[in-house]
PyMOL Python script that loads the backbone (N, CA, C, O; Angstrom):
from pymol import cmd

cmd.read_pdbstr("""\
ATOM      1  N   MET A   1       5.383  10.583  -8.455  1.00  0.00           N
ATOM      2  CA  MET A   1       4.333  10.267  -7.763  1.00  0.00           C
ATOM      3  C   MET A   1       4.307   8.895  -7.090  1.00  0.00           C
ATOM      4  O   MET A   1       4.889   7.934  -7.594  1.00  0.00           O
ATOM      5  N   ALA A   2       3.655   8.820  -5.997  1.00  0.00           N
ATOM      6  CA  ALA A   2       3.707   7.433  -5.268  1.00  0.00           C
ATOM      7  C   ALA A   2       2.386   7.183  -4.978  1.00  0.00           C
ATOM      8  O   ALA A   2       1.494   7.937  -5.367  1.00  0.00           O
ATOM      9  N   TYR A   3       2.128   5.935  -4.161  1.00  0.00           N
ATOM     10  CA  TYR A   3       0.678   5.437  -3.817  1.00  0.00           C
ATOM     11  C   TYR A   3       0.765   5.649  -2.159  1.00  0.00           C
ATOM     12  O   TYR A   3       1.776   5.744  -1.463  1.00  0.00           O
ATOM     13  N   ARG A   4      -0.502   5.686  -1.807  1.00  0.00           N
ATOM     14  CA  ARG A   4      -0.457   5.985  -0.497  1.00  0.00           C
ATOM     15  C   ARG A   4      -1.963   5.065   0.103  1.00  0.00           C
ATOM     16  O   ARG A   4      -3.028   5.060  -0.514  1.00  0.00           O
ATOM     17  N   ILE A   5      -1.748   4.433   1.246  1.00  0.00           N
ATOM     18  CA  ILE A   5      -2.758   3.552   2.000  1.00  0.00           C
ATOM     19  C   ILE A   5      -3.706   4.638   2.803  1.00  0.00           C
ATOM     20  O   ILE A   5      -3.385   5.543   3.572  1.00  0.00           O
ATOM     21  N   ASN A   6      -4.696   4.305   2.440  1.00  0.00           N
ATOM     22  CA  ASN A   6      -5.857   5.199   3.651  1.00  0.00           C
ATOM     23  C   ASN A   6      -6.030   4.141   4.807  1.00  0.00           C
ATOM     24  O   ASN A   6      -6.965   3.342   4.875  1.00  0.00           O
ATOM     25  N   GLU A   7      -5.049   4.247   5.655  1.00  0.00           N
ATOM     26  CA  GLU A   7      -5.266   3.492   7.077  1.00  0.00           C
ATOM     27  C   GLU A   7      -6.572   3.528   7.815  1.00  0.00           C
ATOM     28  O   GLU A   7      -6.731   2.704   8.715  1.00  0.00           O
ATOM     29  N   ASP A   8      -7.346   4.223   7.592  1.00  0.00           N
ATOM     30  CA  ASP A   8      -8.669   4.299   8.246  1.00  0.00           C
ATOM     31  C   ASP A   8      -9.411   3.234   7.622  1.00  0.00           C
ATOM     32  O   ASP A   8     -10.137   2.578   8.369  1.00  0.00           O
ATOM     33  N   GLU A   9      -9.367   2.878   6.175  1.00  0.00           N
ATOM     34  CA  GLU A   9     -10.016   2.014   5.508  1.00  0.00           C
ATOM     35  C   GLU A   9      -9.453   0.599   5.196  1.00  0.00           C
ATOM     36  O   GLU A   9     -10.034  -0.285   4.567  1.00  0.00           O
ATOM     37  N   CYS A  10      -8.018   0.541   5.839  1.00  0.00           N
ATOM     38  CA  CYS A  10      -7.418  -0.881   5.484  1.00  0.00           C
ATOM     39  C   CYS A  10      -7.780  -1.681   6.611  1.00  0.00           C
ATOM     40  O   CYS A  10      -7.936  -1.387   7.796  1.00  0.00           O
ATOM     41  N   ILE A  11      -7.891  -2.876   5.915  1.00  0.00           N
ATOM     42  CA  ILE A  11      -8.486  -4.079   6.758  1.00  0.00           C
ATOM     43  C   ILE A  11      -7.235  -5.097   7.248  1.00  0.00           C
ATOM     44  O   ILE A  11      -7.524  -6.161   7.794  1.00  0.00           O
ATOM     45  N   ALA A  12      -6.289  -4.840   7.098  1.00  0.00           N
ATOM     46  CA  ALA A  12      -4.990  -5.577   7.339  1.00  0.00           C
ATOM     47  C   ALA A  12      -4.871  -6.876   6.769  1.00  0.00           C
ATOM     48  O   ALA A  12      -4.468  -7.858   7.393  1.00  0.00           O
ATOM     49  N   CYS A  13      -5.248  -6.871   5.505  1.00  0.00           N
ATOM     50  CA  CYS A  13      -5.150  -8.278   4.929  1.00  0.00           C
ATOM     51  C   CYS A  13      -3.824  -8.605   4.529  1.00  0.00           C
ATOM     52  O   CYS A  13      -3.442  -9.775   4.528  1.00  0.00           O
ATOM     53  N   GLY A  14      -3.025  -7.569   4.157  1.00  0.00           N
ATOM     54  CA  GLY A  14      -1.609  -7.794   3.755  1.00  0.00           C
ATOM     55  C   GLY A  14      -1.433  -8.169   2.262  1.00  0.00           C
ATOM     56  O   GLY A  14      -0.315  -8.434   1.822  1.00  0.00           O
ATOM     57  N   ALA A  15      -2.467  -8.190   1.538  1.00  0.00           N
ATOM     58  CA  ALA A  15      -2.438  -8.282   0.115  1.00  0.00           C
ATOM     59  C   ALA A  15      -1.487  -7.593  -0.462  1.00  0.00           C
ATOM     60  O   ALA A  15      -0.759  -8.185  -1.259  1.00  0.00           O
ATOM     61  N   CYS A  16      -1.302  -6.356  -0.223  1.00  0.00           N
ATOM     62  CA  CYS A  16      -0.403  -5.463  -0.920  1.00  0.00           C
ATOM     63  C   CYS A  16       1.017  -5.705  -0.814  1.00  0.00           C
ATOM     64  O   CYS A  16       1.830  -5.586  -1.731  1.00  0.00           O
ATOM     65  N   GLU A  17       1.280  -6.097   0.528  1.00  0.00           N
ATOM     66  CA  GLU A  17       3.109  -6.264   0.626  1.00  0.00           C
ATOM     67  C   GLU A  17       3.623  -7.024  -0.446  1.00  0.00           C
ATOM     68  O   GLU A  17       4.551  -6.598  -1.133  1.00  0.00           O
ATOM     69  N   PRO A  18       2.977  -8.348  -0.678  1.00  0.00           N
ATOM     70  CA  PRO A  18       4.246  -9.485  -1.426  1.00  0.00           C
ATOM     71  C   PRO A  18       4.230  -8.829  -2.781  1.00  0.00           C
ATOM     72  O   PRO A  18       5.215  -9.032  -3.490  1.00  0.00           O
ATOM     73  N   VAL A  19       3.258  -8.072  -3.247  1.00  0.00           N
ATOM     74  CA  VAL A  19       3.267  -7.568  -4.668  1.00  0.00           C
ATOM     75  C   VAL A  19       4.171  -6.499  -5.107  1.00  0.00           C
ATOM     76  O   VAL A  19       4.398  -6.189  -6.276  1.00  0.00           O
ATOM     77  N   CYS A  20       4.686  -5.943  -4.000  1.00  0.00           N
ATOM     78  CA  CYS A  20       5.483  -4.649  -4.385  1.00  0.00           C
ATOM     79  C   CYS A  20       6.905  -4.709  -4.779  1.00  0.00           C
ATOM     80  O   CYS A  20       7.739  -4.930  -3.901  1.00  0.00           O
ATOM     81  N   PRO A  21       7.275  -4.535  -6.020  1.00  0.00           N
ATOM     82  CA  PRO A  21       8.389  -4.943  -6.425  1.00  0.00           C
ATOM     83  C   PRO A  21       9.609  -4.418  -5.767  1.00  0.00           C
ATOM     84  O   PRO A  21      10.699  -4.988  -5.815  1.00  0.00           O
ATOM     85  N   VAL A  22       9.358  -3.239  -5.115  1.00  0.00           N
ATOM     86  CA  VAL A  22      10.752  -2.467  -4.410  1.00  0.00           C
ATOM     87  C   VAL A  22      10.284  -2.739  -2.769  1.00  0.00           C
ATOM     88  O   VAL A  22      10.671  -1.857  -2.002  1.00  0.00           O
ATOM     89  N   GLU A  23       9.718  -3.546  -2.324  1.00  0.00           N
ATOM     90  CA  GLU A  23       9.543  -3.653  -1.018  1.00  0.00           C
ATOM     91  C   GLU A  23       9.388  -2.687  -0.470  1.00  0.00           C
ATOM     92  O   GLU A  23      10.289  -2.504   0.348  1.00  0.00           O
ATOM     93  N   CYS A  24       8.294  -1.524  -0.508  1.00  0.00           N
ATOM     94  CA  CYS A  24       8.174  -0.527   0.169  1.00  0.00           C
ATOM     95  C   CYS A  24       7.298  -0.426   0.914  1.00  0.00           C
ATOM     96  O   CYS A  24       6.991   0.694   1.323  1.00  0.00           O
ATOM     97  N   ILE A  25       6.597  -1.586   1.338  1.00  0.00           N
ATOM     98  CA  ILE A  25       5.357  -1.534   1.952  1.00  0.00           C
ATOM     99  C   ILE A  25       5.492  -2.102   3.366  1.00  0.00           C
ATOM    100  O   ILE A  25       5.975  -3.234   3.357  1.00  0.00           O
ATOM    101  N   SER A  26       5.243  -1.702   4.381  1.00  0.00           N
ATOM    102  CA  SER A  26       5.392  -2.269   5.710  1.00  0.00           C
ATOM    103  C   SER A  26       4.499  -2.336   6.772  1.00  0.00           C
ATOM    104  O   SER A  26       3.741  -1.376   6.909  1.00  0.00           O
ATOM    105  N   GLU A  27       4.422  -3.306   7.588  1.00  0.00           N
ATOM    106  CA  GLU A  27       3.321  -3.178   8.709  1.00  0.00           C
ATOM    107  C   GLU A  27       3.457  -2.331   9.596  1.00  0.00           C
ATOM    108  O   GLU A  27       4.604  -2.008   9.904  1.00  0.00           O
ATOM    109  N   VAL A  28       2.429  -1.779  10.205  1.00  0.00           N
ATOM    110  CA  VAL A  28       2.340  -0.705  11.142  1.00  0.00           C
ATOM    111  C   VAL A  28       1.482  -1.307  12.323  1.00  0.00           C
ATOM    112  O   VAL A  28       1.431  -2.528  12.470  1.00  0.00           O
ATOM    113  N   ALA A  29       0.836  -0.480  13.129  1.00  0.00           N
ATOM    114  CA  ALA A  29      -0.081  -0.835  14.013  1.00  0.00           C
ATOM    115  C   ALA A  29      -1.289  -1.818  13.602  1.00  0.00           C
ATOM    116  O   ALA A  29      -1.797  -1.733  12.485  1.00  0.00           O
ATOM    117  N   ASP A  30      -1.601  -2.492  14.289  1.00  0.00           N
ATOM    118  CA  ASP A  30      -2.872  -3.498  14.204  1.00  0.00           C
ATOM    119  C   ASP A  30      -2.709  -4.135  13.042  1.00  0.00           C
ATOM    120  O   ASP A  30      -3.776  -4.508  12.553  1.00  0.00           O
ATOM    121  N   GLY A  31      -1.378  -4.493  12.187  1.00  0.00           N
ATOM    122  CA  GLY A  31      -1.512  -5.285  11.036  1.00  0.00           C
ATOM    123  C   GLY A  31      -1.574  -4.522   9.687  1.00  0.00           C
ATOM    124  O   GLY A  31      -1.323  -4.976   8.571  1.00  0.00           O
ATOM    125  N   LYS A  32      -1.960  -3.272  10.023  1.00  0.00           N
ATOM    126  CA  LYS A  32      -2.053  -2.361   8.797  1.00  0.00           C
ATOM    127  C   LYS A  32      -0.805  -2.143   8.081  1.00  0.00           C
ATOM    128  O   LYS A  32       0.285  -2.373   8.605  1.00  0.00           O
ATOM    129  N   ARG A  33      -0.960  -1.641   6.723  1.00  0.00           N
ATOM    130  CA  ARG A  33       0.182  -1.253   5.994  1.00  0.00           C
ATOM    131  C   ARG A  33       0.650  -0.047   5.707  1.00  0.00           C
ATOM    132  O   ARG A  33      -0.318   0.713   5.726  1.00  0.00           O
ATOM    133  N   ARG A  34       1.613   0.530   5.453  1.00  0.00           N
ATOM    134  CA  ARG A  34       2.136   1.799   4.862  1.00  0.00           C
ATOM    135  C   ARG A  34       3.050   1.740   4.149  1.00  0.00           C
ATOM    136  O   ARG A  34       3.938   0.901   4.299  1.00  0.00           O
ATOM    137  N   ILE A  35       3.038   2.815   3.001  1.00  0.00           N
ATOM    138  CA  ILE A  35       3.808   2.690   1.873  1.00  0.00           C
ATOM    139  C   ILE A  35       5.104   3.802   2.052  1.00  0.00           C
ATOM    140  O   ILE A  35       4.740   4.964   2.232  1.00  0.00           O
ATOM    141  N   ASP A  36       6.282   3.604   2.026  1.00  0.00           N
ATOM    142  CA  ASP A  36       7.407   4.437   1.938  1.00  0.00           C
ATOM    143  C   ASP A  36       7.215   5.160   0.609  1.00  0.00           C
ATOM    144  O   ASP A  36       7.547   4.616  -0.443  1.00  0.00           O
ATOM    145  N   GLU A  37       6.623   6.515   0.652  1.00  0.00           N
ATOM    146  CA  GLU A  37       6.463   7.117  -0.529  1.00  0.00           C
ATOM    147  C   GLU A  37       7.732   7.525  -1.240  1.00  0.00           C
ATOM    148  O   GLU A  37       7.634   7.850  -2.423  1.00  0.00           O
ATOM    149  N   ASP A  38       8.831   7.544  -0.689  1.00  0.00           N
ATOM    150  CA  ASP A  38      10.273   7.975  -1.224  1.00  0.00           C
ATOM    151  C   ASP A  38      10.737   6.978  -1.944  1.00  0.00           C
ATOM    152  O   ASP A  38      11.444   7.269  -2.909  1.00  0.00           O
ATOM    153  N   VAL A  39      10.476   5.681  -1.675  1.00  0.00           N
ATOM    154  CA  VAL A  39      10.872   4.393  -2.320  1.00  0.00           C
ATOM    155  C   VAL A  39       9.825   4.139  -3.546  1.00  0.00           C
ATOM    156  O   VAL A  39      10.309   3.951  -4.663  1.00  0.00           O
ATOM    157  N   CYS A  40       8.474   4.126  -3.388  1.00  0.00           N
ATOM    158  CA  CYS A  40       7.433   3.804  -4.215  1.00  0.00           C
ATOM    159  C   CYS A  40       7.757   4.266  -5.662  1.00  0.00           C
ATOM    160  O   CYS A  40       8.161   5.407  -5.885  1.00  0.00           O
ATOM    161  N   ILE A  41       7.553   3.275  -6.707  1.00  0.00           N
ATOM    162  CA  ILE A  41       8.048   3.623  -8.138  1.00  0.00           C
ATOM    163  C   ILE A  41       6.699   3.659  -9.002  1.00  0.00           C
ATOM    164  O   ILE A  41       6.745   3.595 -10.231  1.00  0.00           O
ATOM    165  N   ASP A  42       5.428   3.770  -8.254  1.00  0.00           N
ATOM    166  CA  ASP A  42       4.339   4.239  -8.759  1.00  0.00           C
ATOM    167  C   ASP A  42       3.857   3.525  -9.815  1.00  0.00           C
ATOM    168  O   ASP A  42       3.383   4.066 -10.815  1.00  0.00           O
ATOM    169  N   CYS A  43       3.977   1.922  -9.606  1.00  0.00           N
ATOM    170  CA  CYS A  43       3.592   0.904 -10.608  1.00  0.00           C
ATOM    171  C   CYS A  43       2.148   0.337 -10.359  1.00  0.00           C
ATOM    172  O   CYS A  43       1.772  -0.566 -11.107  1.00  0.00           O
ATOM    173  N   GLY A  44       1.333   0.775  -9.404  1.00  0.00           N
ATOM    174  CA  GLY A  44       0.180   0.401  -9.058  1.00  0.00           C
ATOM    175  C   GLY A  44      -0.171  -1.092  -8.702  1.00  0.00           C
ATOM    176  O   GLY A  44      -1.362  -1.374  -8.571  1.00  0.00           O
ATOM    177  N   ALA A  45       0.783  -2.063  -8.538  1.00  0.00           N
ATOM    178  CA  ALA A  45       0.654  -3.368  -8.309  1.00  0.00           C
ATOM    179  C   ALA A  45      -0.268  -3.687  -6.884  1.00  0.00           C
ATOM    180  O   ALA A  45      -1.058  -4.623  -6.758  1.00  0.00           O
ATOM    181  N   CYS A  46       0.036  -2.714  -5.921  1.00  0.00           N
ATOM    182  CA  CYS A  46      -0.511  -2.708  -4.449  1.00  0.00           C
ATOM    183  C   CYS A  46      -2.039  -2.307  -4.623  1.00  0.00           C
ATOM    184  O   CYS A  46      -2.967  -2.862  -4.035  1.00  0.00           O
ATOM    185  N   ALA A  47      -2.136  -1.427  -5.377  1.00  0.00           N
ATOM    186  CA  ALA A  47      -3.696  -0.891  -5.640  1.00  0.00           C
ATOM    187  C   ALA A  47      -4.584  -1.874  -6.264  1.00  0.00           C
ATOM    188  O   ALA A  47      -5.784  -1.984  -6.008  1.00  0.00           O
ATOM    189  N   GLY A  48      -3.869  -2.639  -7.166  1.00  0.00           N
ATOM    190  CA  GLY A  48      -4.715  -3.641  -7.956  1.00  0.00           C
ATOM    191  C   GLY A  48      -4.957  -4.852  -7.321  1.00  0.00           C
ATOM    192  O   GLY A  48      -5.697  -5.688  -7.841  1.00  0.00           O
ATOM    193  N   VAL A  49      -4.273  -5.081  -5.978  1.00  0.00           N
ATOM    194  CA  VAL A  49      -4.791  -6.188  -5.250  1.00  0.00           C
ATOM    195  C   VAL A  49      -5.626  -6.068  -3.912  1.00  0.00           C
ATOM    196  O   VAL A  49      -6.067  -7.018  -3.265  1.00  0.00           O
ATOM    197  N   CYS A  50      -5.761  -4.743  -3.622  1.00  0.00           N
ATOM    198  CA  CYS A  50      -6.483  -4.387  -2.440  1.00  0.00           C
ATOM    199  C   CYS A  50      -7.995  -4.517  -2.557  1.00  0.00           C
ATOM    200  O   CYS A  50      -8.710  -3.876  -3.327  1.00  0.00           O
ATOM    201  N   PRO A  51      -8.334  -5.337  -1.778  1.00  0.00           N
ATOM    202  CA  PRO A  51      -9.970  -5.874  -1.585  1.00  0.00           C
ATOM    203  C   PRO A  51     -10.856  -4.708  -1.290  1.00  0.00           C
ATOM    204  O   PRO A  51     -12.019  -4.760  -1.690  1.00  0.00           O
ATOM    205  N   VAL A  52     -10.426  -3.646  -0.625  1.00  0.00           N
ATOM    206  CA  VAL A  52     -11.235  -2.544  -0.337  1.00  0.00           C
ATOM    207  C   VAL A  52     -10.553  -1.375  -1.100  1.00  0.00           C
ATOM    208  O   VAL A  52     -10.732  -0.316  -0.499  1.00  0.00           O
ATOM    209  N   GLU A  53      -9.951  -1.263  -2.045  1.00  0.00           N
ATOM    210  CA  GLU A  53      -9.648  -0.207  -2.713  1.00  0.00           C
ATOM    211  C   GLU A  53      -9.115   1.298  -1.857  1.00  0.00           C
ATOM    212  O   GLU A  53      -9.263   2.502  -2.065  1.00  0.00           O
ATOM    213  N   CYS A  54      -8.421   0.448  -0.791  1.00  0.00           N
ATOM    214  CA  CYS A  54      -7.863   1.863   0.026  1.00  0.00           C
ATOM    215  C   CYS A  54      -6.764   2.316  -0.466  1.00  0.00           C
ATOM    216  O   CYS A  54      -6.272   3.156   0.288  1.00  0.00           O
ATOM    217  N   ILE A  55      -6.022   2.088  -1.615  1.00  0.00           N
ATOM    218  CA  ILE A  55      -4.663   2.356  -2.157  1.00  0.00           C
ATOM    219  C   ILE A  55      -4.902   3.246  -3.259  1.00  0.00           C
ATOM    220  O   ILE A  55      -5.613   2.908  -4.206  1.00  0.00           O
ATOM    221  N   ALA A  56      -4.338   4.376  -3.182  1.00  0.00           N
ATOM    222  CA  ALA A  56      -4.601   5.248  -4.241  1.00  0.00           C
ATOM    223  C   ALA A  56      -3.486   6.336  -4.661  1.00  0.00           C
ATOM    224  O   ALA A  56      -2.874   6.791  -3.695  1.00  0.00           O
ATOM    225  N   PRO A  57      -3.191   6.726  -5.647  1.00  0.00           N
ATOM    226  CA  PRO A  57      -2.095   7.693  -5.958  1.00  0.00           C
ATOM    227  C   PRO A  57      -2.036   8.921  -5.362  1.00  0.00           C
ATOM    228  O   PRO A  57      -3.029   9.645  -5.421  1.00  0.00           O
ATOM    229  N   VAL A  58      -0.836   9.360  -4.678  1.00  0.00           N
ATOM    230  CA  VAL A  58      -1.022  10.598  -3.884  1.00  0.00           C
ATOM    231  C   VAL A  58      -1.122  11.749  -4.943  1.00  0.00           C
ATOM    232  O   VAL A  58      -0.419  11.789  -5.952  1.00  0.00           O
ATOM    233  N   GLU A  59      -1.921  12.537  -4.661  1.00  0.00           N
ATOM    234  CA  GLU A  59      -2.152  13.817  -5.551  1.00  0.00           C
ATOM    235  C   GLU A  59      -1.372  15.056  -4.982  1.00  0.00           C
ATOM    236  O   GLU A  59      -1.439  16.144  -5.554  1.00  0.00           O
TER     237      GLU A  59
END
""", "prot")
cmd.dss("prot")
cmd.show_as("cartoon", "prot")
cmd.util.cbc("prot")
cmd.orient("prot")
């Protein structure tokens, strides 16, 4: 399982990117972030720092 960022709710704060231990989060349009689900190790560090709670496990 991996995590996914809801890009409609993302505020482009960038808090998630530096806490990812496998560097699978990258910047996309308008400063928002995207998680490479093939690299994500499901640690949840990114979800824990998101101020708008727009990061959740992929179901």
